[in-house]
Kinemage of the C-alpha trace (Angstrom):
@kinemage 1
@onewidth
@group {chain A} dominant
@subgroup {mainchain}
@vectorlist {calphas} color= white
{ca unk a 1} P 10.152 0.579 -24.111
{ca unk a 2} L 9.784 -1.436 -27.278
{ca unk a 3} L 11.780 -3.983 -29.227
{ca unk a 4} L 14.902 -2.294 -30.511
{ca unk a 5} L 15.010 0.431 -27.859
{ca unk a 6} L 18.373 1.132 -26.273
{ca unk a 7} L 19.287 -0.939 -23.208
{ca unk a 8} L 21.287 0.568 -20.365
{ca unk a 9} L 24.492 -1.286 -19.474
{ca unk a 10} L 23.836 -3.949 -16.852
{ca unk a 11} L 20.071 -4.031 -17.424
{ca unk a 12} L 17.918 -6.730 -18.958
{ca unk a 13} L 16.172 -6.079 -22.303
{ca unk a 14} L 12.904 -4.204 -21.889
{ca unk a 15} L 9.615 -6.126 -22.137
{ca unk a 16} L 8.359 -6.254 -25.723
{ca unk a 17} L 5.130 -4.306 -25.172
{ca unk a 18} L 2.780 -4.298 -28.196
{ca unk a 19} L 2.512 -1.099 -30.184
{ca unk a 20} L -0.357 0.969 -28.799
{ca unk a 21} L -3.237 2.362 -30.781
{ca unk a 22} L -2.394 5.731 -29.302
{ca unk a 23} L 0.192 7.389 -27.064
{ca unk a 24} L -1.083 10.129 -24.761
{ca unk a 25} L 0.563 12.650 -22.469
{ca unk a 26} L -1.483 13.472 -19.389
{ca unk a 27} L -0.542 16.103 -16.823
{ca unk a 28} L -1.260 15.497 -13.161
{ca unk a 29} L -2.306 18.219 -10.733
{ca unk a 30} L 1.290 19.084 -9.839
{ca unk a 31} L 2.352 19.163 -13.484
{ca unk a 32} L 4.049 15.764 -13.561
{ca unk a 33} L 3.909 14.305 -17.067
{ca unk a 34} L 2.344 10.833 -17.329
{ca unk a 35} L 2.932 8.548 -20.298
{ca unk a 36} L -0.343 6.800 -21.189
{ca unk a 37} L -1.029 4.173 -23.840
{ca unk a 38} L -4.276 2.964 -25.420
{ca unk a 39} L -4.338 -0.663 -26.596
{ca unk a 40} L -6.899 -3.167 -27.816
{ca unk a 41} L -10.321 -2.601 -29.349
{ca unk a 42} L -11.286 1.105 -29.357
{ca unk a 43} L -15.000 0.233 -29.317
{ca unk a 44} L -14.818 -2.237 -26.411
{ca unk a 45} L -15.288 -1.613 -22.663
{ca unk a 46} L -12.415 0.205 -20.984
{ca unk a 47} L -9.987 -1.408 -18.531
{ca unk a 48} L -7.343 0.733 -16.805
{ca unk a 49} L -4.142 -1.016 -15.695
{ca unk a 50} L -2.061 0.512 -12.878
{ca unk a 51} L 1.344 -1.062 -12.206
{ca unk a 52} L 3.292 -1.206 -8.968
{ca unk a 53} L 6.495 0.142 -7.461
{ca unk a 54} L 9.662 -0.232 -9.618
{ca unk a 55} L 7.604 -1.510 -12.597
{ca unk a 56} L 6.175 0.110 -15.745
{ca unk a 57} L 3.616 -0.527 -18.476
{ca unk a 58} L 5.755 -3.569 -19.285
{ca unk a 59} L 4.290 -5.370 -16.259
{ca unk a 60} L 1.077 -5.802 -18.268
{ca unk a 61} L 2.647 -7.142 -21.468
{ca unk a 62} L 0.706 -10.419 -21.261
{ca unk a 63} L -2.618 -8.734 -20.487
{ca unk a 64} L -2.092 -6.230 -23.308
{ca unk a 65} L -1.729 -9.128 -25.733
{ca unk a 66} L -4.280 -11.553 -24.321
{ca unk a 67} L -7.116 -9.057 -23.796
{ca unk a 68} L -6.582 -6.867 -26.864
{ca unk a 69} L -9.521 -8.367 -28.741
{ca unk a 70} L -11.955 -7.916 -25.858
{ca unk a 71} L -11.239 -4.561 -24.229
{ca unk a 72} L -10.007 -1.044 -24.731
{ca unk a 73} L -6.943 -1.187 -22.489
{ca unk a 74} L -5.449 1.896 -20.852
{ca unk a 75} L -2.003 1.498 -19.296
{ca unk a 76} L 0.240 4.211 -17.910
{ca unk a 77} L 3.651 4.558 -16.348
{ca unk a 78} L 3.306 5.803 -12.789
{ca unk a 79} L 5.271 8.962 -11.983
{ca unk a 80} L 9.002 8.402 -12.014
{ca unk a 81} L 8.613 5.051 -13.787
{ca unk a 82} L 8.973 4.087 -17.428
{ca unk a 83} L 8.457 7.044 -19.748
{ca unk a 84} L 6.595 9.239 -17.273
{ca unk a 85} L 8.195 12.311 -15.772
{ca unk a 86} L 10.094 12.373 -12.503
{ca unk a 87} L 8.299 14.418 -9.826
{ca unk a 88} L 9.817 16.905 -7.431
{ca unk a 89} L 11.198 15.499 -4.180
{ca unk a 90} L 7.868 16.083 -2.411
{ca unk a 91} L 5.903 14.312 -5.148
{ca unk a 92} L 6.388 10.697 -4.056
{ca unk a 93} L 3.170 10.450 -2.048
{ca unk a 94} L -0.058 8.477 -2.091
{ca unk a 95} L -1.954 11.719 -2.689
{ca unk a 96} L 0.102 12.221 -5.838
{ca unk a 97} L -0.602 8.650 -6.974
{ca unk a 98} L -4.310 9.280 -6.449
{ca unk a 99} L -4.186 12.535 -8.408
{ca unk a 100} L -2.321 10.801 -11.232
{ca unk a 101} L -4.934 8.054 -11.501
{ca unk a 102} L -7.727 10.631 -11.433
{ca unk a 103} L -6.039 12.547 -14.266
{ca unk a 104} L -5.700 9.379 -16.353
{ca unk a 105} L -9.323 8.390 -15.771
{ca unk a 106} L -10.589 11.838 -16.715
{ca unk a 107} L -8.481 11.839 -19.876
{ca unk a 108} L -9.258 8.318 -21.090
{ca unk a 109} L -12.642 7.117 -19.803
{ca unk a 110} L -15.295 8.072 -22.333
{ca unk a 111} L -18.304 10.217 -21.370
{ca unk a 112} L -21.010 8.101 -19.773
{ca unk a 113} L -18.665 5.139 -19.304
{ca unk a 114} L -17.251 3.603 -16.149
{ca unk a 115} L -14.056 1.555 -16.364
{ca unk a 116} L -12.746 -1.541 -14.649
{ca unk a 117} L -9.557 -0.518 -12.810
{ca unk a 118} L -6.832 -3.056 -12.052
{ca unk a 119} L -4.172 -2.097 -9.518
{ca unk a 120} L -1.153 -4.258 -8.744
{ca unk a 121} L 0.839 -3.597 -5.555
{ca unk a 122} L 1.455 0.192 -5.466
{ca unk a 123} L -1.109 0.452 -8.254
{ca unk a 124} L -3.695 -0.933 -5.833
{ca unk a 125} L -2.537 1.623 -3.269
{ca unk a 126} L -3.207 4.341 -5.851
{ca unk a 127} L -6.785 3.068 -6.273
{ca unk a 128} L -7.445 3.016 -2.521
{ca unk a 129} L -5.857 6.443 -2.113
{ca unk a 130} L -8.085 7.835 -4.873
{ca unk a 131} L -11.178 6.476 -3.120
{ca unk a 132} L -10.306 8.506 -0.046
{ca unk a 133} L -9.030 11.613 -1.791
{ca unk a 134} L -11.545 11.962 -4.657
{ca unk a 135} L -14.437 9.561 -3.979
{ca unk a 136} L -16.556 11.210 -6.664
{ca unk a 137} L -14.097 10.003 -9.317
{ca unk a 138} L -14.536 6.427 -8.108
{ca unk a 139} L -18.337 6.778 -8.120
{ca unk a 140} L -18.532 8.433 -11.537
{ca unk a 141} L -15.788 6.736 -13.566
{ca unk a 142} L -15.036 3.353 -11.999
{ca unk a 143} L -17.355 0.358 -12.388
{ca unk a 144} L -15.294 -2.260 -10.556
{ca unk a 145} L -11.813 -2.827 -9.173
{ca unk a 146} L -9.265 -5.634 -8.975
{ca unk a 147} L -6.732 -5.207 -6.164
{ca unk a 148} L -3.865 -7.606 -6.855
{ca unk a 149} L -1.023 -8.256 -4.415
{ca unk a 150} L -1.420 -5.110 -2.365
{ca unk a 151} L -1.840 -3.767 1.150
{ca unk a 152} L -2.738 -0.524 2.871
{ca unk a 153} L -0.632 -0.535 6.044
{ca unk a 154} L 2.001 -2.450 8.052
{ca unk a 155} L 3.922 -3.321 4.890
{ca unk a 156} L 7.269 -3.570 6.650
{ca unk a 157} L 6.293 -5.537 9.726
{ca unk a 158} L 4.001 -7.963 7.863
{ca unk a 159} L 6.441 -8.621 5.017
{ca unk a 160} L 8.029 -12.071 4.803
{ca unk a 161} L 11.342 -11.266 3.153
{ca unk a 162} L 12.913 -11.814 6.562
{ca unk a 163} L 10.183 -13.766 8.361
{ca unk a 164} L 10.330 -12.593 11.972
{ca unk a 165} L 7.846 -13.045 14.812
{ca unk a 166} L 5.537 -10.039 14.849
{ca unk a 167} L 6.836 -8.530 18.126
{ca unk a 168} L 10.403 -8.678 16.819
{ca unk a 169} L 9.354 -7.296 13.435
{ca unk a 170} L 7.779 -4.333 15.221
{ca unk a 171} L 10.901 -3.822 17.311
{ca unk a 172} L 13.279 -3.716 14.327
{ca unk a 173} L 10.926 -1.706 12.114
{ca unk a 174} L 13.032 1.511 12.284
{ca unk a 175} L 16.103 -0.366 11.050
{ca unk a 176} L 14.161 -2.224 8.349
{ca unk a 177} L 12.534 0.995 7.178
{ca unk a 178} L 15.906 2.710 6.969
{ca unk a 179} L 17.317 -0.094 4.850
{ca unk a 180} L 14.332 -0.098 2.477
{ca unk a 181} L 14.147 3.672 2.031
{ca unk a 182} L 17.890 4.299 1.925
{ca unk a 183} L 19.527 5.560 -1.257
{ca unk a 184} L 19.774 2.723 -3.745
{ca unk a 185} L 21.838 2.319 -6.861
{ca unk a 186} L 20.331 1.098 -10.107
{ca unk a 187} L 19.885 -2.652 -9.922
{ca unk a 188} L 22.052 -4.583 -12.323
{ca unk a 189} L 21.513 -7.897 -14.085
{ca unk a 190} L 23.643 -10.217 -11.974
{ca unk a 191} L 23.257 -13.743 -10.638
{ca unk a 192} L 22.648 -12.294 -7.168
{ca unk a 193} L 19.931 -9.961 -8.497
{ca unk a 194} L 18.209 -12.876 -10.185
{ca unk a 195} L 18.238 -15.018 -7.039
{ca unk a 196} L 17.013 -12.136 -4.883
{ca unk a 197} L 14.250 -11.244 -7.335
{ca unk a 198} L 12.953 -14.799 -7.557
{ca unk a 199} L 12.941 -15.049 -3.764
{ca unk a 200} L 11.377 -11.664 -2.985
{ca unk a 201} L 8.997 -10.961 -5.858
{ca unk a 202} L 8.288 -14.301 -7.507
{ca unk a 203} L 8.320 -17.863 -6.158
{ca unk a 204} L 9.783 -21.275 -6.854
{ca unk a 205} L 7.087 -21.936 -9.457
{ca unk a 206} L 8.023 -18.910 -11.583
{ca unk a 207} L 9.251 -19.730 -15.072
{ca unk a 208} L 12.442 -18.466 -16.687
{ca unk a 209} L 10.311 -16.088 -18.789
{ca unk a 210} L 8.630 -14.751 -15.649
{ca unk a 211} L 12.031 -14.005 -14.154
{ca unk a 212} L 13.312 -12.298 -17.316
{ca unk a 213} L 10.261 -10.042 -17.455
{ca unk a 214} L 10.556 -9.007 -13.805
{ca unk a 215} L 14.306 -8.523 -14.126
{ca unk a 216} L 13.767 -6.135 -17.028
{ca unk a 217} L 11.334 -4.105 -14.924
{ca unk a 218} L 13.518 -4.034 -11.821
{ca unk a 219} L 16.783 -3.090 -13.527
{ca unk a 220} L 15.297 -0.180 -15.472
{ca unk a 221} L 13.641 1.562 -12.504
{ca unk a 222} L 15.519 4.792 -11.631
{ca unk a 223} L 17.135 4.695 -8.161
{ca unk a 224} L 15.509 8.008 -7.208
{ca unk a 225} L 12.053 6.595 -7.899
{ca unk a 226} L 12.779 3.460 -5.890
{ca unk a 227} L 14.000 5.518 -2.961
{ca unk a 228} L 11.283 8.176 -3.141
{ca unk a 229} L 8.393 5.742 -3.024
{ca unk a 230} L 10.099 3.382 -0.568
{ca unk a 231} L 10.023 6.145 2.023
{ca unk a 232} L 6.261 6.496 1.478
{ca unk a 233} L 5.522 2.775 1.505
{ca unk a 234} L 7.287 2.082 4.799
{ca unk a 235} L 4.977 4.519 6.588
{ca unk a 236} L 1.836 3.731 4.587
{ca unk a 237} L -1.468 3.804 6.462
{ca unk a 238} L -4.592 3.921 4.294
{ca unk a 239} L -6.745 1.525 6.320
{ca unk a 240} L -9.253 4.252 7.179
{ca unk a 241} L -9.773 4.869 3.455
{ca unk a 242} L -11.081 1.383 2.615
{ca unk a 243} L -14.766 2.137 3.354
{ca unk a 244} L -14.656 4.769 0.584
{ca unk a 245} L -13.936 2.163 -2.101
{ca unk a 246} L -17.619 1.490 -2.686
{ca unk a 247} L -17.564 -0.255 -6.069
{ca unk a 248} L -17.520 -4.056 -6.560
{ca unk a 249} L -13.992 -5.267 -5.837
{ca unk a 250} L -12.065 -8.517 -6.126
{ca unk a 251} L -8.939 -9.033 -4.011
{ca unk a 252} L -6.260 -11.349 -5.396
{ca unk a 253} L -3.067 -12.653 -3.767
{ca unk a 254} L -0.463 -15.355 -4.230
{ca unk a 255} L 0.024 -17.655 -1.264
{ca unk a 256} L 3.819 -17.356 -1.680
{ca unk a 257} L 3.771 -13.529 -1.716
{ca unk a 258} L 6.563 -12.304 0.577
{ca unk a 259} L 6.073 -8.571 -0.050
{ca unk a 260} L 2.326 -8.299 0.617
{ca unk a 261} L 1.433 -11.625 2.242
{ca unk a 262} L -2.070 -13.028 2.526
{ca unk a 263} L -2.644 -11.154 5.794
{ca unk a 264} L -3.067 -7.994 3.716
{ca unk a 265} L -5.493 -9.535 1.219
{ca unk a 266} L -7.671 -10.992 3.947
{ca unk a 267} L -7.715 -7.645 5.733
{ca unk a 268} L -8.817 -5.933 2.526
{ca unk a 269} L -11.526 -8.497 1.860
{ca unk a 270} L -12.968 -8.012 5.346
{ca unk a 271} L -12.862 -4.207 5.290
{ca unk a 272} L -14.038 -3.389 1.767
{ca unk a 273} L -17.767 -2.608 1.623
{ca unk a 274} L -18.379 -4.472 -1.653
{ca unk a 275} L -15.723 -7.164 -1.842
{ca unk a 276} L -17.032 -9.825 -4.239
{ca unk a 277} L -14.450 -12.444 -3.347
{ca unk a 278} L -10.881 -13.160 -2.317
{ca unk a 279} L -8.828 -15.141 -4.837
{ca unk a 280} L -5.828 -17.000 -3.395
{ca unk a 281} L -3.320 -18.425 -5.896
{ca unk a 282} L -1.354 -21.397 -4.503
{ca unk a 283} L 2.415 -21.128 -4.902
{ca unk a 284} L 2.337 -17.753 -6.665
{ca unk a 285} L 4.484 -14.845 -5.519
{ca unk a 286} L 3.980 -11.086 -5.502
{ca unk a 287} L 4.021 -10.591 -9.284
{ca unk a 288} L 0.602 -12.104 -9.929
{ca unk a 289} L 0.004 -10.504 -13.375
{ca unk a 290} L 3.261 -12.153 -14.485
{ca unk a 291} L 2.990 -15.543 -12.777
{ca unk a 292} L -0.770 -16.026 -13.130
{ca unk a 293} L -1.845 -13.963 -16.155
{ca unk a 294} L -4.769 -16.221 -17.095
{ca unk a 295} L -6.344 -15.935 -13.645
{ca unk a 296} L -5.891 -12.158 -13.576
{ca unk a 297} L -7.445 -11.914 -17.020
{ca unk a 298} L -10.420 -14.080 -16.069
{ca unk a 299} L -11.094 -11.851 -13.059
{ca unk a 300} L -10.994 -8.802 -15.332
{ca unk a 301} L -13.528 -10.445 -17.637
{ca unk a 302} L -15.774 -11.255 -14.688
{ca unk a 303} L -15.588 -7.684 -13.389
{ca unk a 304} L -16.353 -6.262 -16.817
{ca unk a 305} L -19.456 -8.421 -16.822
{ca unk a 306} L -20.642 -6.857 -13.545
{ca unk a 307} L -20.223 -3.286 -14.782
């Protein structure tokens, strides 16, 4: 959504994403329509940005502005999010996320080029899923990867929204999973929503602008999308896929991340065959591209230099 677009009642104004050089429509394997945008310098190296659950291209508004003079930036709305199409009921899977990313890479990465791919949260899950499902796409079209604020298994029991001892977290997992994946209504812009969002997705150090951006993303996500992917995330198990992500990778996490705590990042760093380093951001929450844009952008620059 852009400046001047209509705003649904009870939602925050959409992030003011820069006008793209080009809008594309890409079809995934199952026919789901994906909204894709091209930003930045058309002659520069390509960076593909993959947002997380309940977000949209708007997550990357700061990267799209800050990196526009250095890279050709590809951003897309994941299925069911933003301006992409809503899949069938059976289409909220990690296989579908992998197929979507493969379709975007094939449609946007130029012949003979390999892109840096940046995945935040569920976007990182899409990258890992692609490595297991279509490893040739990773080998042929991806030069390096940044996995920001993500995990591949045990998302419910390792989460710190309600910090419980691990044995108790395992015991109440069925109840927690039911609550997370249950039918949700569209989130509204209320004082309670703001407090909950700062606590769960950001941190005490988040600015008012950080909160406004994340509120806009959260309140515009369709309830069906939130529910459909929640059911997949609570049973996620892609740990066996990590050895297939064979390109240079940086793992990044905020130390105050309650959704995918540092346990996940450290697990990724140990299991990935070519992990370059683990970047821990003191006091930063789950929304690292929002709270720490400069660090995320510096990692992207470093990865582009290794490609």
